[in-house]
Structure formats: structure tokens, C-alpha cells
N, CA, C and O of each residue as an XYZ file, in Angstrom:
860
protein
N      -0.010     -2.236    -12.358
C      -0.969     -2.632    -11.323
C      -1.651     -1.396    -10.765
O      -0.988     -0.392    -10.506
N      -2.927     -1.450    -10.581
C      -3.668     -0.323    -10.029
C      -3.458     -0.247     -8.524
O      -3.533     -1.261     -7.831
N      -3.197      0.942     -8.024
C      -3.075      1.146     -6.585
C      -4.200      2.041     -6.127
O      -4.465      3.074     -6.742
N      -4.853      1.664     -5.072
C      -6.008      2.384     -4.573
C      -5.731      2.887     -3.173
O      -4.977      2.273     -2.419
N      -6.344      4.007     -2.828
C      -6.016      4.653     -1.571
C      -7.253      4.860     -0.716
O      -8.300      4.257     -0.952
N      -7.114      5.726      0.283
C      -8.096      5.798      1.357
C      -9.510      6.008      0.842
O      -9.748      6.856     -0.019
N     -10.436      5.242      1.366
C     -11.837      5.366      0.996
C     -12.468      6.537      1.727
O     -11.939      7.001      2.737
N     -13.598      7.016      1.221
C     -14.206      8.228      1.749
C     -14.726      8.093      3.166
O     -14.919      9.100      3.846
N     -14.959      6.862      3.633
C     -15.496      6.712      4.978
C     -14.406      6.699      6.040
O     -14.697      6.448      7.209
N     -13.144      6.968      5.658
C     -12.050      7.103      6.623
C     -11.786      8.586      6.821
O     -10.927      9.159      6.151
N     -12.509      9.205      7.725
C     -12.411     10.641      7.948
C     -11.360     10.952      8.995
O     -10.818     10.057      9.643
N     -11.078     12.256      9.149
C     -10.056     12.664     10.112
C     -10.448     12.275     11.524
O      -9.633     11.715     12.257
N     -11.698     12.563     11.924
C     -12.191     12.069     13.198
C     -12.421     10.577     13.037
O     -12.679     10.092     11.935
N     -12.325      9.858     14.141
C     -12.446      8.405     14.039
C     -13.758      8.005     13.379
O     -14.825      8.375     13.868
N     -13.704      7.262     12.290
C     -14.931      6.761     11.679
C     -15.589      5.741     12.591
O     -14.958      5.194     13.495
N     -16.850      5.499     12.341
C     -17.659      4.673     13.240
C     -17.008      3.354     13.639
O     -16.948      3.065     14.834
N     -16.514      2.530     12.698
C     -15.974      1.232     13.138
C     -14.827      1.362     14.125
O     -14.673      0.520     15.010
N     -14.020      2.407     13.985
C     -12.826      2.526     14.818
C     -13.127      3.025     16.219
O     -12.273      2.953     17.103
N     -14.322      3.526     16.427
C     -14.705      3.915     17.787
C     -14.827      2.690     18.686
O     -14.872      2.808     19.911
N     -14.879      1.520     18.070
C     -14.942      0.265     18.820
C     -13.577     -0.424     18.875
O     -13.474     -1.562     19.335
N     -12.537      0.257     18.409
C     -11.191     -0.341     18.374
C     -10.183      0.548     19.100
O      -9.014      0.601     18.720
N     -10.634      1.241     20.138
C      -9.767      2.226     20.793
C      -8.541      1.575     21.434
O      -7.492      2.209     21.541
N      -8.663      0.310     21.863
C      -7.507     -0.355     22.475
C      -6.401     -0.580     21.454
O      -5.222     -0.433     21.772
N      -6.775     -0.937     20.227
C      -5.769     -1.126     19.185
C      -5.177      0.205     18.747
O      -3.973      0.314     18.516
N      -6.028      1.210     18.636
C      -5.536      2.536     18.261
C      -4.547      3.040     19.303
O      -3.529      3.642     18.963
N      -4.849      2.791     20.570
C      -3.931      3.180     21.635
C      -2.586      2.486     21.503
O      -1.542      3.107     21.700
N      -2.605      1.200     21.170
C      -1.359      0.445     21.010
C      -0.535      0.981     19.843
O       0.684      1.113     19.951
N      -1.199      1.290     18.726
C      -0.484      1.823     17.569
C       0.061      3.217     17.857
O       1.181      3.543     17.465
N      -0.726      4.032     18.538
C      -0.259      5.379     18.875
C       0.946      5.336     19.807
O       1.872      6.136     19.666
N       0.939      4.416     20.749
C       2.090      4.295     21.655
C       3.339      3.858     20.894
O       4.442      4.327     21.172
N       3.153      2.952     19.930
C       4.296      2.507     19.126
C       4.883      3.668     18.336
O       6.103      3.797     18.231
N       4.016      4.516     17.778
C       4.512      5.672     17.032
C       5.179      6.681     17.958
O       6.215      7.254     17.620
N       4.586      6.893     19.117
C       5.141      7.856     20.071
C       6.536      7.436     20.531
O       7.414      8.281     20.705
N       6.737      6.139     20.727
C       8.019      5.629     21.229
C       8.975      5.233     20.106
O      10.046      4.683     20.361
N       8.581      5.517     18.858
C       9.399      5.164     17.696
C       9.703      3.665     17.679
O      10.837      3.247     17.446
N       8.665      2.873     17.931
C       8.808      1.419     17.973
C       7.838      0.746     16.996
O       7.311     -0.331     17.274
N       7.615      1.389     15.863
C       6.720      0.827     14.856
C       7.385     -0.382     14.207
O       8.550     -0.324     13.813
N       6.639     -1.468     14.103
C       7.169     -2.702     13.517
C       7.174     -2.623     11.994
O       6.574     -1.726     11.402
N       7.855     -3.568     11.382
C       7.904     -3.627      9.923
C       6.600     -4.140      9.334
O       6.204     -3.728      8.244
N       5.927     -5.042     10.053
C       4.728     -5.665      9.501
C       3.659     -5.840     10.570
O       3.944     -6.195     11.713
N       2.415     -5.579     10.163
C       1.259     -5.749     11.044
C       0.206     -6.593     10.342
O       0.015     -6.493      9.130
N      -0.473     -7.422     11.122
C      -1.654     -8.144     10.651
C      -2.849     -7.636     11.441
O      -2.875     -7.730     12.668
N      -3.838     -7.100     10.737
C      -5.085     -6.673     11.362
C      -6.144     -7.717     11.035
O      -6.598     -7.815      9.896
N      -6.530     -8.489     12.031
C      -7.469     -9.592     11.812
C      -8.803     -9.291     12.473
O      -8.853     -8.849     13.621
N      -9.876     -9.532     11.745
C     -11.203     -9.342     12.309
C     -12.271     -9.675     11.293
O     -11.994     -9.817     10.102
N     -13.491     -9.797     11.773
C     -14.599    -10.115     10.879
C     -14.889     -8.925      9.978
O     -14.488     -7.798     10.269
N     -15.582     -9.184      8.895
C     -15.937     -8.112      7.969
C     -16.825     -7.094      8.683
O     -17.748     -7.450      9.416
N     -16.519     -5.829      8.448
C     -17.261     -4.764      9.110
C     -16.624     -4.278     10.390
O     -17.122     -3.339     11.010
N     -15.515     -4.908     10.805
C     -14.876     -4.516     12.062
C     -13.973     -3.302     11.908
O     -13.498     -2.755     12.903
N     -13.729     -2.875     10.672
C     -12.920     -1.682     10.453
C     -11.461     -1.963     10.163
O     -10.622     -1.075     10.316
N     -11.134     -3.192      9.744
C      -9.735     -3.556      9.485
C      -9.080     -2.631      8.459
O      -8.005     -2.080      8.697
N      -9.739     -2.473      7.330
C      -9.143     -1.678      6.251
C      -9.133     -0.194      6.598
O      -8.214      0.538      6.228
N     -10.156      0.233      7.303
C     -10.216      1.633      7.715
C      -9.085      1.943      8.697
O      -8.467      3.004      8.614
N      -8.813      1.031      9.617
C      -7.719      1.229     10.561
C      -6.382      1.237      9.825
O      -5.500      2.031     10.152
N      -6.227      0.368      8.843
C      -4.994      0.365      8.053
C      -4.784      1.711      7.371
O      -3.666      2.223      7.330
N      -5.858      2.282      6.837
C      -5.772      3.579      6.172
C      -5.415      4.686      7.153
O      -4.584      5.546      6.859
N      -6.047      4.659      8.315
C      -5.759      5.668      9.329
C      -4.318      5.545      9.830
O      -3.656      6.555     10.072
N      -3.843      4.334      9.983
C      -2.470      4.099     10.428
C      -1.485      4.653      9.399
O      -0.493      5.284      9.760
N      -1.762      4.416      8.124
C      -0.890      4.932      7.063
C      -0.812      6.451      7.121
O       0.273      7.021      7.010
N      -1.946      7.105      7.294
C      -1.952      8.565      7.386
C      -1.151      9.044      8.581
O      -0.383     10.001      8.479
N      -1.328      8.383      9.708
C      -0.610      8.798     10.916
C       0.896      8.628     10.752
O       1.668      9.459     11.231
N       1.319      7.567     10.084
C       2.747      7.323      9.884
C       3.398      8.386      9.013
O       4.562      8.734      9.213
N       2.645      8.901      8.046
C       3.212      9.853      7.096
C       2.849     11.304      7.394
O       3.389     12.213      6.764
N       1.948     11.534      8.336
C       1.468     12.887      8.634
C       2.624     13.802      9.050
O       3.513     13.392      9.797
N       2.602     15.020      8.569
C       3.670     15.978      8.876
C       3.557     16.563     10.270
O       4.551     17.040     10.819
N       2.366     16.537     10.853
C       2.154     17.248     12.109
C       1.721     16.374     13.275
O       1.977     16.722     14.428
N       1.079     15.264     13.008
C       0.530     14.470     14.104
C       0.710     12.991     13.816
O      -0.061     12.401     13.060
N       1.732     12.391     14.419
C       1.971     10.959     14.222
C       1.153     10.157     15.214
O       1.693      9.473     16.084
N      -0.159     10.254     15.069
C      -1.086      9.489     15.893
C      -2.398      9.380     15.137
O      -2.659     10.134     14.200
N      -3.209      8.436     15.557
C      -4.526      8.226     14.947
C      -5.572      8.939     15.796
O      -5.663      8.664     16.992
N      -6.377      9.859     15.214
C      -6.394     10.262     13.808
C      -5.300     11.271     13.484
O      -4.889     12.049     14.345
N      -4.828     11.254     12.234
C      -3.817     12.203     11.778
C      -4.457     13.574     11.568
O      -5.669     13.728     11.716
N      -3.630     14.574     11.220
C      -4.151     15.944     11.137
C      -5.152     16.121     10.011
O      -6.108     16.883     10.153
N      -4.953     15.431      8.890
C      -5.873     15.549      7.769
C      -5.701     16.809      6.952
O      -6.410     17.000      5.964
N      -4.772     17.682      7.338
C      -4.618     18.972      6.673
C      -3.285     19.133      5.959
O      -3.177     19.956      5.050
N      -2.276     18.375      6.343
C      -0.954     18.539      5.731
C      -0.946     17.947      4.318
O      -1.876     17.251      3.911
N       0.119     18.242      3.591
C       0.241     17.754      2.216
C       0.204     16.230      2.168
O      -0.422     15.643      1.285
N       0.883     15.593      3.127
C       0.917     14.130      3.136
C      -0.481     13.550      3.297
O      -0.887     12.668      2.541
N      -1.217     14.052      4.290
C      -2.576     13.543      4.534
C      -3.476     13.758      3.329
O      -4.217     12.861      2.927
N      -3.405     14.954      2.754
C      -4.288     15.265      1.632
C      -3.978     14.398      0.415
O      -4.885     13.989     -0.310
N      -2.699     14.121      0.195
C      -2.351     13.264     -0.940
C      -2.845     11.837     -0.735
O      -3.294     11.185     -1.678
N      -2.760     11.357      0.503
C      -3.273     10.014      0.782
C      -4.778      9.975      0.558
O      -5.295      9.032     -0.040
N      -5.486     11.005      1.041
C      -6.941     11.044      0.882
C      -7.348     11.101     -0.588
O      -8.363     10.524     -0.978
N      -6.555     11.796     -1.399
C      -6.873     11.926     -2.822
C      -6.386     10.732     -3.644
O      -6.710     10.612     -4.825
N      -5.615      9.860     -3.018
C      -5.125      8.686     -3.727
C      -3.952      8.954     -4.641
O      -3.767      8.249     -5.634
N      -3.144      9.976     -4.319
C      -2.030     10.323     -5.198
C      -0.692     10.289     -4.470
O       0.310     10.761     -5.008
N      -0.654      9.738     -3.255
C       0.620      9.701     -2.531
C       1.474      8.552     -3.063
O       1.053      7.396     -3.016
N       2.669      8.858     -3.569
C       3.487      7.807     -4.182
C       4.098      6.822     -3.190
O       4.623      5.784     -3.594
N       4.035      7.137     -1.894
C       4.653      6.264     -0.897
C       3.644      5.401     -0.148
O       3.999      4.730      0.821
N       2.398      5.414     -0.585
C       1.376      4.519     -0.037
C       0.908      3.612     -1.173
O       0.302      4.071     -2.141
N       1.193      2.343     -1.040
C       0.882      1.375     -2.096
C      -0.137      0.380     -1.561
O       0.047     -0.187     -0.483
N      -1.200      0.170     -2.308
C      -2.250     -0.748     -1.846
C      -2.558     -1.801     -2.896
O      -2.512     -1.544     -4.099
N      -2.867     -2.967     -2.416
C      -3.500     -3.991     -3.246
C      -4.909     -4.144     -2.705
O      -5.116     -4.617     -1.588
N      -5.864     -3.739     -3.507
C      -7.266     -3.749     -3.071
C      -8.158     -3.961     -4.281
O      -8.199     -3.118     -5.176
N      -8.858     -5.057     -4.317
C      -9.828     -5.289     -5.379
C     -10.765     -6.412     -4.954
O     -10.583     -7.023     -3.901
N     -11.753     -6.670     -5.772
C     -12.780     -7.651     -5.423
C     -12.578     -8.993     -6.119
O     -13.447     -9.862     -6.050
N     -11.446     -9.168     -6.785
C     -11.205    -10.450     -7.435
C     -10.973    -11.538     -6.386
O     -10.661    -11.251     -5.230
N     -11.129    -12.773     -6.810
C     -11.061    -13.892     -5.864
C      -9.659    -14.073     -5.292
O      -9.497    -14.423     -4.123
N      -8.647    -13.832     -6.124
C      -7.271    -14.055     -5.687
C      -6.415    -12.817     -5.924
O      -6.682    -12.025     -6.828
N      -5.387    -12.663     -5.102
C      -4.351    -11.659     -5.325
C      -3.246    -12.342     -6.121
O      -2.675    -13.335     -5.671
N      -2.949    -11.818     -7.287
C      -2.084    -12.509     -8.239
C      -0.608    -12.219     -7.988
O      -0.241    -11.223     -7.363
N       0.217    -13.116     -8.494
C       1.656    -12.973     -8.320
C       2.174    -11.710     -8.998
O       3.124    -11.103     -8.504
N       1.582    -11.299    -10.109
C       2.048    -10.092    -10.803
C       1.893     -8.857     -9.923
O       2.744     -7.968     -9.942
N       0.810     -8.800     -9.153
C       0.592     -7.675     -8.250
C       1.628     -7.656     -7.133
O       2.178     -6.608     -6.795
N       1.880     -8.822     -6.572
C       2.814     -8.912     -5.451
C       4.247     -8.691     -5.918
O       5.050     -8.110     -5.187
N       4.576     -9.136     -7.106
C       5.920     -8.889     -7.639
C       6.158     -7.393     -7.803
O       7.234     -6.887     -7.486
N       5.153     -6.697     -8.295
C       5.264     -5.241     -8.423
C       5.507     -4.619     -7.055
O       6.402     -3.790     -6.889
N       4.717     -5.019     -6.093
C       4.841     -4.496     -4.736
C       6.217     -4.805     -4.159
O       6.865     -3.930     -3.586
N       6.663     -6.055     -4.310
C       7.954     -6.463     -3.756
C       9.094     -5.658     -4.357
O      10.088     -5.386     -3.683
N       8.957     -5.280     -5.606
C       9.978     -4.441     -6.222
C       9.958     -3.022     -5.698
O      11.007     -2.400     -5.528
N       8.756     -2.504     -5.438
C       8.618     -1.124     -4.977
C       9.157     -0.908     -3.570
O       9.692      0.162     -3.277
N       9.028     -1.895     -2.698
C       9.397     -1.672     -1.296
C      10.898     -1.468     -1.119
O      11.323     -0.887     -0.120
N      11.699     -1.928     -2.058
C      13.147     -1.764     -1.931
C      13.651     -0.462     -2.562
O      14.847     -0.173     -2.534
N      12.736      0.310     -3.126
C      13.099      1.630     -3.647
C      12.951      2.676     -2.542
O      12.145      2.507     -1.627
N      13.717      3.736     -2.626
C      13.631      4.795     -1.629
C      12.266      5.473     -1.704
O      11.692      5.588     -2.787
N      11.739      5.926     -0.560
C      10.491      6.690     -0.589
C      10.643      7.937     -1.458
O      11.731      8.505     -1.560
N       9.559      8.348     -2.071
C       9.583      9.505     -2.959
C       9.480     10.824     -2.212
O      10.195     11.779     -2.518
N       8.579     10.872     -1.221
C       8.321     12.132     -0.532
C       8.400     12.016      0.982
O       8.846     12.951      1.648
N       7.986     10.917      1.524
C       7.965     10.737      2.977
C       9.258     10.064      3.438
O      10.154      9.792      2.639
N       9.333      9.804      4.741
C      10.503      9.120      5.293
C      10.406      7.610      5.157
O      11.397      6.899      5.324
N       9.211      7.124      4.855
C       9.021      5.683      4.699
C       7.897      5.408      3.722
O       7.171      6.312      3.307
N       7.769      4.145      3.365
C       6.666      3.706      2.521
C       5.713      2.856      3.349
O       6.128      2.174      4.287
N       4.444      2.904      2.998
C       3.436      2.076      3.647
C       2.766      1.213      2.581
O       2.309      1.713      1.553
N       2.717     -0.076      2.842
C       2.072     -1.033      1.940
C       0.867     -1.626      2.657
O       0.986     -2.094      3.789
N      -0.283     -1.608      2.011
C      -1.494     -2.207      2.578
C      -2.014     -3.268      1.604
O      -2.265     -2.986      0.433
N      -2.166     -4.472      2.107
C      -2.760     -5.549      1.305
C      -4.077     -5.941      1.963
O      -4.099     -6.486      3.066
N      -5.156     -5.659      1.276
C      -6.489     -5.969      1.799
C      -6.820     -7.432      1.534
O      -6.584     -7.949      0.442
N      -7.377     -8.098      2.564
C      -7.727     -9.519      2.450
C      -6.516    -10.320      1.966
O      -6.575    -11.019      0.955
N      -5.425    -10.198      2.711
C      -4.146    -10.777      2.284
C      -4.186    -12.295      2.184
O      -3.352    -12.886      1.498
N      -5.134    -12.934      2.850
C      -5.216    -14.388      2.748
C      -5.648    -14.837      1.354
O      -5.641    -16.033      1.063
N      -6.023    -13.897      0.496
C      -6.408    -14.242     -0.880
C      -5.200    -14.311     -1.821
O      -5.361    -14.550     -3.018
N      -4.000    -14.104     -1.288
C      -2.811    -14.258     -2.136
C      -2.667    -15.711     -2.580
O      -2.840    -16.631     -1.780
N      -2.354    -15.908     -3.841
C      -2.081    -17.258     -4.320
C      -0.772    -17.757     -3.703
O       0.006    -16.976     -3.155
N      -0.546    -19.059     -3.802
C       0.693    -19.622     -3.254
C       1.915    -18.978     -3.900
O       2.910    -18.703     -3.230
N       1.829    -18.739     -5.213
C       2.950    -18.102     -5.911
C       3.149    -16.676     -5.419
O       4.283    -16.220     -5.272
N       2.046    -15.965     -5.162
C       2.147    -14.591     -4.666
C       2.768    -14.561     -3.275
O       3.599    -13.703     -2.977
N       2.366    -15.495     -2.434
C       2.937    -15.580     -1.082
C       4.436    -15.821     -1.158
O       5.208    -15.163     -0.460
N       4.848    -16.750     -1.992
C       6.273    -17.055     -2.124
C       7.060    -15.838     -2.588
O       8.211    -15.639     -2.201
N       6.416    -15.024     -3.429
C       7.072    -13.816     -3.912
C       7.240    -12.781     -2.806
O       8.130    -11.933     -2.878
N       6.389    -12.847     -1.786
C       6.435    -11.888     -0.681
C       7.366    -12.311      0.437
O       7.765    -11.476      1.250
N       7.724    -13.585      0.500
C       8.471    -14.087      1.656
C       9.792    -13.361      1.858
O      10.176    -13.094      2.997
N      10.493    -13.035      0.779
C      11.773    -12.346      0.914
C      11.594    -11.002      1.605
O      12.440    -10.588      2.397
N      10.488    -10.320      1.303
C      10.238     -9.015      1.919
C      10.107     -9.162      3.427
O      10.584     -8.310      4.177
N       9.465    -10.237      3.878
C       9.298    -10.452      5.315
C      10.578    -10.978      5.963
O      10.858    -10.684      7.126
N      11.344    -11.749      5.210
C      12.583    -12.300      5.759
C      13.708    -11.270      5.779
O      14.558    -11.292      6.669
N      13.713    -10.362      4.793
C      14.728     -9.310      4.713
C      14.032     -7.970      4.488
O      14.172     -7.374      3.420
N      13.287     -7.492      5.480
C      12.480     -6.282      5.288
C      13.334     -5.020      5.202
O      14.309     -4.884      5.941
N      12.982     -4.101      4.312
C      13.651     -2.804      4.286
C      13.360     -2.048      5.587
O      12.306     -2.240      6.192
N      14.276     -1.202      6.011
C      14.106     -0.505      7.288
C      13.061      0.599      7.209
O      12.528      1.021      8.235
N      12.763      1.071      6.003
C      11.884      2.230      5.853
C      10.544      1.868      5.224
O       9.965      2.670      4.490
N      10.051      0.672      5.506
C       8.761      0.219      4.978
C       7.926     -0.374      6.106
O       8.435     -1.118      6.945
N       6.636     -0.036      6.118
C       5.679     -0.658      7.031
C       4.632     -1.368      6.186
O       3.996     -0.756      5.328
N       4.457     -2.657      6.430
C       3.496     -3.472      5.688
C       2.311     -3.778      6.594
O       2.485     -4.220      7.730
N       1.109     -3.540      6.085
C      -0.110     -3.793      6.852
C      -0.976     -4.773      6.066
O      -1.406     -4.478      4.951
N      -1.225     -5.928      6.650
C      -2.084     -6.937      6.037
C      -3.411     -6.966      6.776
O      -3.433     -7.072      8.003
N      -4.512     -6.872      6.051
C      -5.813     -7.056      6.688
C      -6.337     -8.429      6.299
O      -6.277     -8.820      5.133
N      -6.852     -9.157      7.281
C      -7.324    -10.520      7.028
C      -8.576    -10.803      7.848
O      -8.816    -10.184      8.885
N      -9.355    -11.742      7.363
C     -10.448    -12.297      8.143
C      -9.963    -13.524      8.897
O     -10.392    -13.782     10.022
N      -9.066    -14.281      8.270
C      -8.586    -15.536      8.856
C      -7.080    -15.660      8.656
O      -6.625    -16.029      7.573
N      -6.312    -15.358      9.685
C      -4.852    -15.374      9.563
C      -4.286    -16.781      9.424
O      -3.131    -16.939      9.027
N      -5.073    -17.808      9.742
C      -4.561    -19.178      9.619
C      -4.297    -19.551      8.169
O      -3.619    -20.540      7.893
N      -4.834    -18.756      7.233
C      -4.598    -19.003      5.817
C      -3.296    -18.375      5.334
O      -2.896    -18.579      4.188
N      -2.634    -17.616      6.199
C      -1.333    -17.047      5.865
C      -0.229    -18.010      6.282
O      -0.408    -18.760      7.242
N       0.899    -18.012      5.595
C       2.007    -18.882      6.002
C       2.586    -18.447      7.339
O       2.579    -17.265      7.681
N       3.085    -19.417      8.083
C       3.633    -19.140      9.416
C       4.787    -18.151      9.360
O       4.995    -17.385     10.301
N       5.535    -18.163      8.270
C       6.672    -17.243      8.137
C       6.219    -15.795      8.217
O       6.867    -14.973      8.863
N       5.115    -15.484      7.567
C       4.601    -14.117      7.578
C       4.012    -13.777      8.940
O       4.267    -12.700      9.478
N       3.229    -14.690      9.496
C       2.584    -14.429     10.788
C       3.624    -14.220     11.881
O       3.486    -13.318     12.706
N       4.657    -15.043     11.890
C       5.661    -14.967     12.957
C       6.493    -13.699     12.893
O       7.110    -13.313     13.886
N       6.518    -13.047     11.739
C       7.311    -11.837     11.577
C       6.465    -10.574     11.641
O       6.938     -9.487     11.309
N       5.221    -10.714     12.065
C       4.301     -9.578     12.103
C       3.746     -9.368     13.505
O       3.639    -10.309     14.291
N       3.394     -8.123     13.805
C       2.616     -7.824     15.001
C       1.165     -8.138     14.675
O       0.607     -7.595     13.722
N       0.557     -9.009     15.460
C      -0.782     -9.518     15.170
C      -1.797     -8.813     16.071
O      -1.755     -8.959     17.292
N      -2.696     -8.056     15.471
C      -3.705     -7.313     16.219
C      -5.091     -7.823     15.843
O      -5.412     -7.962     14.663
N      -5.907     -8.101     16.854
C      -7.245     -8.642     16.625
C      -8.293     -7.546     16.817
O      -8.332     -6.880     17.852
N      -9.138     -7.372     15.803
C     -10.195     -6.357     15.839
C     -11.423     -6.909     16.553
O     -11.827     -8.050     16.327
N     -12.001     -6.099     17.403
C     -13.232     -6.490     18.092
C     -14.410     -6.422     17.131
O     -14.467     -5.553     16.262
N     -15.346     -7.349     17.296
C     -16.581     -7.269     16.531
C     -17.439     -6.115     17.028
O     -17.372     -5.753     18.203
N     -18.238     -5.538     16.153
C     -19.098     -4.411     16.521
C     -20.499     -4.935     16.796
O     -21.073     -5.610     15.942
N     -21.068     -4.643     17.966
C     -22.420     -5.124     18.279
C     -23.433     -4.686     17.225
O     -23.399     -3.549     16.753
N     -24.324     -5.588     16.865
C     -25.312     -5.296     15.828
C     -26.121     -4.057     16.148
O     -26.377     -3.240     15.263
N     -26.529     -3.902     17.396
C     -27.345     -2.745     17.757
C     -26.580     -1.439     17.587
O     -27.174     -0.408     17.270
N     -25.277     -1.475     17.793
C     -24.470     -0.271     17.572
C     -24.454      0.095     16.094
O     -24.495      1.272     15.736
N     -24.395     -0.928     15.233
C     -24.420     -0.679     13.795
C     -25.774     -0.106     13.385
O     -25.842      0.823     12.581
N     -26.843     -0.658     13.935
C     -28.188     -0.154     13.633
C     -28.304      1.309     14.033
O     -28.800      2.125     13.255
N     -27.858      1.648     15.225
C     -27.926      3.035     15.693
C     -27.102      3.962     14.805
O     -27.501      5.097     14.544
N     -25.959      3.478     14.344
C     -25.122      4.260     13.431
C     -25.866      4.540     12.130
O     -25.831      5.663     11.627
N     -26.535      3.532     11.583
C     -27.257      3.694     10.322
C     -28.419      4.669     10.489
O     -28.652      5.510      9.621
N     -29.144      4.560     11.591
C     -30.261      5.477     11.860
C     -29.761      6.915     11.901
O     -30.354      7.806     11.293
N     -28.672      7.133     12.619
C     -28.129      8.487     12.770
C     -27.527      9.008     11.470
O     -27.708     10.175     11.120
N     -26.816      8.146     10.762
C     -26.094      8.575      9.565
C     -27.027      8.880      8.399
O     -26.819      9.851      7.670
N     -28.061      8.047      8.222
C     -28.898      8.157      7.036
C     -30.314      8.655      7.314
O     -31.104      8.842      6.388
N     -30.628      8.866      8.574
C     -31.928      9.425      8.915
C     -33.099      8.528      8.564
O     -34.179      9.022      8.242
N     -32.903      7.218      8.622
C     -33.998      6.298      8.340
C     -34.508      5.720      9.653
O     -33.836      5.795     10.681
N     -35.716      5.139      9.605
C     -36.267      4.612     10.848
C     -35.560      3.310     11.225
O     -34.863      2.698     10.416
N     -35.764      2.912     12.469
C     -35.020      1.783     13.013
C     -35.326      0.476     12.285
O     -34.428     -0.338     12.074
N     -36.589      0.269     11.901
C     -36.948     -0.975     11.215
C     -36.189     -1.115      9.897
O     -35.667     -2.185      9.583
N     -36.133     -0.019      9.127
C     -35.400     -0.060      7.856
C     -33.907     -0.258      8.096
O     -33.231     -0.961      7.345
N     -33.408      0.368      9.149
C     -31.985      0.217      9.476
C     -31.660     -1.231      9.819
O     -30.617     -1.748      9.421
N     -32.550     -1.880     10.555
C     -32.311     -3.273     10.924
C     -32.312     -4.176      9.695
O     -31.535     -5.128      9.621
N     -33.186     -3.879      8.727
C     -33.219     -4.656      7.483
C     -31.911     -4.468      6.719
O     -31.336     -5.432      6.215
N     -31.444     -3.217      6.637
C     -30.210     -2.920      5.914
C     -29.011     -3.602      6.568
O     -28.166     -4.182      5.886
N     -28.948     -3.527      7.872
C     -27.843     -4.156      8.596
C     -27.885     -5.671      8.417
O     -26.848     -6.312      8.243
N     -29.089     -6.237      8.460
C     -29.218     -7.674      8.262
C     -28.807     -8.102      6.866
O     -28.184     -9.149      6.691
N     -29.157     -7.286      5.862
C     -28.843     -7.630      4.473
C     -27.349     -7.579      4.184
O     -26.854     -8.299      3.317
N     -26.633     -6.729      4.912
C     -25.190     -6.580      4.687
C     -24.366     -7.346      5.707
O     -23.137     -7.281      5.691
N     -25.032     -8.067      6.591
C     -24.306     -8.801      7.615
C     -23.606     -7.898      8.609
O     -22.657     -8.315      9.273
N     -24.072     -6.652      8.714
C     -23.450     -5.716      9.644
C     -22.141     -5.150      9.156
O     -21.417     -4.514      9.922
N     -21.819     -5.372      7.876
C     -20.562     -4.869      7.316
C     -20.707     -3.378      7.060
O     -21.394     -2.971      6.122
N     -20.066     -2.563      7.884
C     -20.216     -1.113      7.773
C     -19.658     -0.583      6.463
O     -20.127      0.439      5.962
N     -18.675     -1.254      5.907
C     -18.138     -0.823      4.626
C     -19.172     -0.942      3.521
O     -19.288     -0.046      2.684
N     -19.928     -2.039      3.506
C     -20.977     -2.215      2.504
C     -22.116     -1.237      2.731
O     -22.682     -0.708      1.775
N     -22.458     -0.992      3.999
C     -23.547     -0.071      4.307
C     -23.216      1.322      3.811
O     -24.064      1.982      3.211
N     -21.990      1.782      4.054
C     -21.600      3.134      3.670
C     -21.476      3.304      2.169
O     -21.456      4.431      1.673
N     -21.393      2.203      1.438
C     -21.394      2.287     -0.017
C     -22.804      2.547     -0.542
O     -23.003      2.650     -1.752
């Protein structure tokens, strides 16, 4: 199974979408500071709200050698390996297919019970987790019912009601704020140096999804 890692728009300084999620970042940072990180998190929000970017930043902060907070240092070996997509203790399911297949989840479920390779824990990120097939969900239930102590699972979703209650009830559920359209337009103008009219067309064409815009 292919594992994919942090995208280029997740920089050390807070990327644009996360500047609108400071309340959630504060909650995650407090959990890390107090050593009260949960086994599983659900990041729910509309497309473009920064769900996947926050998951990536959280993974870096959890494994960072120098700064266990968001944003992480970005300079240590752990951070650099995550950015380059070669960290063996960060496992992701991320693709554009319609469904997340049972073969992918079985691989993941097997990996979480193995000891971390380099860090003190493993981080698993499943993008658009509501796309798991029923068989894939069933394969994951044991992980949520009997979670390893040294694994943090992060699910990003648009609609958590499509997840089974067993998973939702065993996760910390965080809701991402929507980003105002005008803020996205201003970001595009500043980032790409285009005029406001063109920026508004681009934002409208992508539905304000900052991930699509940055591509």
C-alpha cells in the first residue's frame, strides 16, 4: 500500500487555513503540554477548512524532537523526515479513489501493533475516513476497541455521521471552522499576485477549497 506524507502547503509557520483554526490548535497544544493526547481524533469540517493540513501539523508536533506544539520546529530529523515523506512512523491513507479498501486498512491495522521504528509513537492519518468500505471499517474496529498505547490515529472527515458510532464514541471529535470566502480571496491575491477579480473566479471555481487552489 502506498503511504503519502505531508503536502508542500503545510509549512512550519501556520499555513493559511490553520490561521482560522487557532482554537483547535490551542486545544491540541494543551493536550500535548499536559501529556493527555488521546488515542484517536476526528477532524471534521468542510473541504478547504484545513482538516488534512492540521492532521499533518499535529503529526509533526507529536514526533518533533524539540517542540511538541503546533507548529513544530521543522528542523529536527523527525520533522524533516515527515516533510520528505520518509518517516517510517507516520502512516497515511490518502488518495482520490472513491472508496478506502479493506486491503489498505488491513495493512494499517497490522502496522499499528508493531513497535515504532524511530519515534516514541506512531501516527496514523486517514484522509476522508468516511470513504472506508463497510469491510474496511470492520477491519479497523479492533484498533479502536483495543488501541495500542503508543499510537495516535487521526481521521479527517467531511461528515462524521457516515462513521460507525463505535469509532466516533472512542475519538476526540474536533470541528473545523469554515473559512470566510473573502479571506480566501485575499489569500489568493497575496499568494499569487493576481488581481481580485481573477482571484474571485478562482475561488469560485474551486469552491473555496484552499487545497485545490494551492495545487
